C-alpha positions in Angstrom: 0.0 -0.2 0.0 1.7 3.6 -0.9 2.1 6.2 1.6 -0.3 8.7 0.0 -3.0 5.9 0.3 -2.0 5.5 3.9 -1.9 9.1 4.7 -5.7 9.6 3.1 -6.9 6.4 5.1 -5.7 7.7 8.4 -7.0 11.3 7.3 -10.6 9.6 6.5 -10.5 7.8 9.8 -9.5 10.7 12.1 -12.2 12.8 10.1 -15.0 10.7 11.1 -15.0 12.8 14.6 -15.5 15.6 12.1 -18.0 14.0 10.4 -19.6 12.9 13.8 -19.7 16.4 14.8 -21.5 17.8 11.7 -24.3 15.5 12.6 -24.6 17.1 16.0 -24.9 20.3 14.4 -28.1 19.5 12.5 -29.6 17.0 14.9 -31.9 19.8 17.0 -32.8 21.2 13.8 -33.8 18.3 12.2 -35.5 16.4 15.5 -37.1 19.7 16.6 -40.6 19.1 15.4 -40.0 15.5 17.7 -39.2 17.1 20.6 -41.6 19.9 20.4 -45.0 17.2 19.9 -47.0 16.2 22.2 -47.7 12.6 20.6 -43.9 12.2 19.1 -41.7 13.2 22.5 -39.3 10.4 23.5 -39.3 12.6 26.7 -41.3 11.2 29.7 -40.8 14.5 31.0 -43.0 15.6 27.7 -42.1 18.0 25.1 -39.9 20.7 25.1 -40.8 24.6 24.7 -39.0 26.8 22.4 -36.5 28.3 25.0 -35.7 24.4 25.9 -35.1 23.8 21.9 -32.9 27.2 21.5 -30.8 25.7 24.2 -30.4 21.9 23.1 -29.2 23.4 20.1 -26.7 26.4 21.0 -25.4 24.7 24.0 -22.7 22.6 22.2 -21.0 25.7 20.7 -20.5 26.4 25.0 -19.2 23.1 24.9 -16.6 23.6 22.2 -15.9 27.1 24.1 -14.2 24.7 26.8 -12.7 22.1 24.8 -11.0 24.5 22.2 -9.1 26.0 25.4 -8.5 22.9 27.1 -7.2 20.9 23.9 -5.3 23.8 22.7 -3.2 23.8 25.8 -2.9 20.0 26.0 -1.9 19.5 22.5 1.9 19.4 23.4 1.8 17.5 26.5 -0.2 14.4 25.4 0.0 12.4 22.2 -2.3 12.8 19.2 -3.8 9.5 19.3 -4.1 10.0 22.6 -6.4 13.2 22.3 -8.0 11.6 19.5 -9.5 8.8 21.4 -10.4 10.6 24.1 -12.5 12.8 21.9 -14.4 9.4 20.8 -15.4 8.5 24.3 -17.5 11.6 25.0 -19.2 11.2 21.4 -20.2 7.9 22.4 -21.2 9.2 25.9 -23.2 11.9 25.0 -25.2 10.0 22.6 -25.8 7.4 25.1 -27.2 10.1 27.5 -29.7 11.1 24.6 -30.5 7.5 24.3 -31.9 7.3 28.0 -32.8 11.1 28.5 -35.7 11.7 30.6 -36.1 15.5 30.5 -34.4 18.6 28.8 -31.8 18.8 31.1 -30.3 15.3 30.4 -30.3 16.9 26.7 -28.2 19.8 28.0 -26.0 17.7 29.8 -25.5 15.2 26.4 -25.5 18.4 23.8 -23.0 20.1 26.1 -20.4 16.6 25.9 -21.2 16.4 22.1 -20.1 20.3 21.9 -16.9 19.6 23.9 -16.0 16.7 21.7 -16.7 18.5 18.6 -14.5 21.7 19.8 -11.7 19.3 20.5 -11.7 17.6 17.0 -11.2 20.7 15.4 -8.0 21.6 17.5 -6.2 17.8 17.6 -7.2 16.7 13.9 -5.7 19.5 11.8 -2.5 19.0 13.7 -2.6 15.1 13.5 -3.0 15.4 9.3 -0.1 18.0 9.1 2.4 15.9 10.8 1.8 12.8 8.6 0.8 14.3 5.7 3.6 15.2 2.5 3.5 18.5 1.2 2.4 17.4 -1.6 -0.9 16.0 -0.5 -1.2 18.3 2.8 -3.6 21.0 1.2 -6.0 18.3 0.0 -6.1 16.3 3.1 -6.4 19.5 5.5 -9.1 20.9 3.3 -10.9 17.2 4.3 -11.8 18.8 7.7 -14.4 21.3 6.6 -15.6 19.0 4.0 -16.2 16.3 6.6 -18.2 18.3 9.3 -20.2 19.9 6.2 -20.9 16.3 5.0 -21.6 15.0 8.3 -24.7 18.1 8.5 -25.8 16.7 5.7 -26.0 13.4 7.0 -27.6 15.0 10.3 -30.6 15.8 8.3 -31.1 13.1 5.7 -31.4 10.1 8.6 -33.9 12.0 10.4 -35.9 11.2 7.2 -35.4 7.5 7.0 -34.9 6.5 10.4 -37.1 7.2 14.1 -35.6 9.2 17.0 -34.1 5.9 18.7 -32.4 4.6 15.4 -30.9 8.0 14.7 -29.3 7.5 18.1 -27.7 4.4 17.7 -26.6 5.1 14.0 -24.6 8.1 15.4 -23.1 6.2 18.3 -21.8 4.3 15.4 -19.6 6.9 14.0 -17.0 7.3 17.3 -16.9 3.2 17.5 -15.9 3.1 14.1 -13.2 5.5 14.5 -12.0 3.9 17.6 -12.0 0.0 15.5 -10.1 2.1 13.0 -7.6 4.2 14.3 -6.2 1.2 16.3 -4.2 0.5 12.9 -2.5 3.7 12.8 0.6 4.8 14.4 1.3 7.8 16.5 2.6 10.5 14.3 6.6 10.6 13.7 7.0 14.8 14.5 5.2 13.8 18.1 7.2 10.7 18.5 10.8 12.9 17.6 9.7 15.7 20.3 9.5 12.7 22.8 13.2 11.7 21.5 11.8 8.3 20.4 13.7 8.0 17.3 13.4 4.3 16.5 9.3 5.1 16.9 9.3 7.8 14.6 11.3 6.1 12.1 8.9 3.1 12.2 5.7 5.7 11.8 7.5 7.6 9.0 8.1 4.2 7.2 4.7 3.9 7.8 3.1 6.8 6.4 5.4 7.0 3.3 5.1 3.6 2.8 8.8 2.7 2.7 10.4 -0.3 4.4 13.6 1.7 5.0 13.1 5.7 5.0 15.6 7.2 2.6 18.0 9.7 4.5 16.2 12.5 3.3 12.9 11.8 4.9 14.3 11.7 8.2 16.5 14.9 7.5 13.4 16.7 6.7 11.6 15.6 9.8 14.6 16.5 12.0 14.8 19.9 10.4 11.2 20.6 11.0 11.3 19.8 14.5 14.6 22.1 14.8 12.2 24.8 13.7 9.2 23.8 16.0 12.0 24.0 19.1 13.4 27.2 17.8 9.6 29.0 17.7 8.7 27.3 21.1 12.0 29.1 22.9 10.8 32.1 21.1 7.3 31.6 22.2 8.5 31.5 25.8 9.7 35.0 25.7 6.3 36.9 24.3 6.4 40.3 25.8 3.5 42.9 25.6 5.2 44.5 23.1 4.7 41.7 21.0 1.1 42.5 20.2 1.8 46.2 19.8 4.0 46.0 16.5 2.0 47.6 13.5 2.1 44.4 11.8 0.9 42.3 15.3 -1.8 45.4 15.4 -3.1 45.0 12.2 -3.5 41.3 12.5 -4.9 41.0 15.5 -7.9 43.5 14.0 -8.3 41.6 11.1 -8.5 38.0 13.3 -11.5 39.7 15.4 -13.3 41.1 12.5 -12.8 37.9 10.4 -13.8 35.8 13.3 -16.8 37.9 14.4 -18.5 38.0 11.0 -18.0 34.1 10.4 -20.5 34.1 12.7 -22.7 37.3 12.1 -23.1 36.5 8.9 -25.8 34.7 9.9 -25.1 31.1 8.3 -24.1 28.7 10.9 -27.5 30.1 13.2 -29.7 29.6 10.1 -28.3 25.8 9.5 -29.1 25.2 13.0 -32.3 26.1 12.5 -33.2 25.2 9.0 -36.4 23.3 9.4 -38.3 25.8 11.4 -36.9 28.6 8.7 -38.3 26.6 5.7 -41.5 25.5 8.0 -42.2 29.5 8.5 -41.7 30.4 5.2 -43.9 28.4 3.9 -41.2 26.8 1.2 -42.3 24.4 -2.0 -40.7 21.4 -0.3 -41.3 19.7 2.8 -38.5 21.5 5.5 -36.7 18.2 5.9 -35.8 18.0 1.5 -35.0 21.8 1.9 -32.7 21.5 4.6 -30.8 18.6 2.5 -30.7 20.7 -0.7 -28.9 23.4 1.7 -26.7 21.2 2.8 -25.8 19.4 -0.7 -25.4 23.1 -2.0 -22.8 23.7 1.2 -20.6 20.4 0.0 -20.9 22.2 -3.6 -19.4 25.4 -2.1 -16.4 23.8 -0.4 -15.4 22.0 -3.4 -15.6 25.4 -5.4 -13.3 27.1 -2.4 -10.7 24.5 -2.2 -10.6 24.9 -6.3 -10.6 28.9 -6.2 -9.0 29.8 -2.9 -5.4 29.7 -4.7 -6.5 31.1 -8.2 -8.8 33.9 -7.1 -7.1 34.7 -3.9 -8.3 35.2 -0.6 -9.3 38.6 -0.3 -11.4 38.8 -3.6 -13.1 35.3 -2.7 -14.1 37.1 1.0 -15.1 40.5 -0.5 -17.6 38.4 -3.0 -18.6 36.1 -0.2 -19.7 39.0 1.9 -21.5 41.0 -0.3 -22.7 38.2 -1.9 -24.2 36.7 0.8 -26.1 40.0 2.1 -27.7 39.6 -1.3 -29.4 36.3 -0.1 -30.0 38.0 3.3 -31.8 40.6 1.9 -33.8 39.0 -0.7 -34.5 36.0 2.2 -35.7 39.2 4.5 -37.9 40.6 1.7 -39.7 37.4 0.9 -40.3 37.2 4.7 -41.9 40.6 4.6 -43.7 40.7 1.8 -44.7 36.8 1.6 -48.3 37.4 2.0 -48.6 38.7 -1.5 -45.6 36.0 -3.0 -47.7 33.1 -2.6 -46.8 32.4 -6.2 -42.9 33.1 -5.3 -42.6 30.1 -2.7 -39.4 28.9 -4.1 -37.5 32.3 -3.1 -37.1 30.6 0.6 -34.9 28.0 -0.9 -33.2 29.9 -3.4 -32.4 32.5 -1.0 -31.0 30.5 1.6 -29.3 28.1 -0.9 -27.2 31.5 -1.8 -26.6 32.4 1.5 -25.0 29.2 2.0 -23.4 28.9 -1.3 -21.4 32.0 -1.0 -20.6 32.1 2.6 -19.2 28.4 1.9 -16.8 30.1 -0.6 -15.6 32.4 1.7 -16.3 33.6 4.9 -16.5 30.1 6.9 -13.8 27.9 5.7 -11.2 30.9 4.5 -11.6 32.4 8.2 -9.5 29.3 9.1 -7.0 30.0 6.3 -6.5 33.6 7.0 -5.8 33.5 10.2 -2.8 30.8 10.3 -1.8 33.1 7.4 -1.2 36.6 8.4 -0.5 36.4 12.3 3.1 37.0 13.5 4.7 33.5 14.8 5.5 34.8 18.3 2.1 35.5 18.9 0.1 33.2 16.4 -1.2 30.0 18.9 -2.4 32.8 21.2 -4.2 35.1 19.0 -5.9 32.1 17.2 -6.9 30.5 20.2 -8.9 34.0 21.3 -10.6 34.4 17.8 -11.8 31.2 18.0 -12.9 31.1 21.7 -14.6 34.6 20.3 -16.3 32.9 17.6 -17.6 29.8 19.4 -18.7 32.3 22.3 -20.7 34.4 19.4 -21.7 31.1 17.8 -23.6 30.3 21.2 -25.2 33.5 21.6 -26.7 33.7 18.1 -28.0 30.5 18.2 -29.2 30.6 21.7 -31.3 34.1 20.9 -32.0 33.6 17.0 -35.7 31.7 17.9 -36.4 34.8 20.6 -35.3 37.2 18.4 -37.0 36.3 15.4 -39.9 36.2 17.4 -39.5 39.7 18.6 -38.1 41.7 16.0 -39.3 39.7 13.0 -37.6 37.1 10.3 -36.9 39.9 8.1 -35.3 42.3 10.6 -32.6 39.6 11.5 -31.7 39.2 7.8 -31.3 42.6 7.5 -29.5 42.8 10.6 -27.4 40.0 9.3 -27.0 41.6 5.8 -26.0 45.0 7.2 -22.8 42.6 8.6 -21.9 41.4 5.6 -21.8 44.5 4.1 -19.6 46.2 6.4 -17.0 43.0 6.5 -17.1 43.5 2.5 -16.2 46.8 2.8 -13.6 46.1 5.4 -12.2 43.4 3.3 -11.7 45.7 0.3 -10.1 48.2 2.5 -8.3 46.7 5.3 -7.5 42.8 3.9 -4.2 42.0 2.2 -4.0 39.3 -0.3 -2.0 36.4 1.3 -2.0 34.3 -1.9 1.3 33.3 -3.1 3.3 35.4 -1.1 5.6 34.5 2.1 5.4 34.6 5.3 7.9 37.7 5.5 6.2 39.5 2.7 2.9 38.9 4.1 4.1 41.0 7.6 5.8 43.3 5.3 2.1 44.0 3.8 0.9 44.3 7.4 3.6 46.5 8.6 2.2 49.0 6.2 
């Protein structure tokens, strides 16, 4: 078996955790009608009200806040394999709690654990993949994380169409279980083993992931050189001072990080996806809410493939700008339909078209490229700390927006929510045009020079 194939198999296996998290994201939306029904609810305590549904939907984001911090601090203290296994176990536990849940509080606990595991997977999987991948396939393998999450979202909407509440839980529980079985056959990453001075095991790991019997000298030489580079960066990072955050490049990078992190949530795409079934139900779409949600997720996956193809051709700045203004257009059309829907009964295709436009264009820029830009623009000494802060802010905003989205739409109307998100996108698009540097094809030094201007 070739080394590249082994790298793909290892990446697909660990991304089962990301796939499982994607299913978690849409599970509440897909099952909200069941949980809100007097006749269908599986909970002995009775149906859930709108505030309980909103908390069940949003609390995974709260769990992810804790996981992002804990796993970011633990990433160099424990092996990658151990950390990934520690993610699968809570996923299984959370579905067991849901299976035997008697009331809303049991669901809160289970969903918090789901989110904790999901947030952790987004921290650990990229590290694992980057340490096993060859340069020629690293970009492709890294892009599978977002694809897996979005494929999981689609899975979370499709499964309830064909399976009942209990069957869905058992199917979702199989995903982390399958990961535990398959992941047993993959060794620890060579780079982690070298950091622990386990050179014999590192050599065996290199043999495995490169498909070699005896590694050529350049393979081990390359890994050792990378190890020396990481050690140098770690030594530099221990001497971080306040002045490191005050350089022109650092201040501009931090400003960009906070804006793109906030707009990642204030574009509204993630919040709306969590309530897709309810949005289509209220809009009176020509399709059933379940089928409409599936179409939107398919559109999202398509957009991810387009983003992968365009990111190194069109550039980050252009894609982010088009994404911001394009998403605003979709939000405005959705808002106008909701405002005048009583007079637009012949145009009930507009909600699915508008929602698909929002998800399509947001998923080509603002949603996936946020992580790419964060990793490219940050000065090395403060990179880990600022990215951690940006991720924590994103999860916190996600929790707030998903929690209060139903209340907000009931209070000010769905159309005003759409117009609010659209305004944020337009302001973001202007920010990208004026402030965001183009990083396509530029070295770290060139990017720092652009930021320092």
